[in-house]
Phi, psi and omega in degrees: 000329183296334181281352184287349177285345182275125180308311184291321174305308178306310182295327181294312180297322178298316183293316179300316180299313180302313180301313176301321181289332184257021190285352178294338179082348183288339183267015180085204180293146184297148173281118180240136184274060180292331181294329176297320180293325177298317179296319176297322178292319177299316180299321179290325176295319179294322177303315178299317185291319174300317186291313181300314183297319174297319176295327180290328180294334182279347177100006177297154177282166176302314180300311176303315177296322178297313184293324175295309187295318186298313184295318181292327175292317178299316182292317177301316178292329174285343181277000000 
């Protein structure tokens, strides 16, 4: 239950339920919400772009910004 707070886990379960509901094959190929994953990826990219722009305003160099963003993305993916 604690994992349901994570968007990707929730989306995966929603997709699994949709596939199971359409398992008879009569409705054609299963409905998968790929567009939702695309929207999530686009939203994540916008957040990274916003963070980079904010860091640029502080006067950090491109290398420093790259390291900060890379470190944050690694930490986020490990949590």
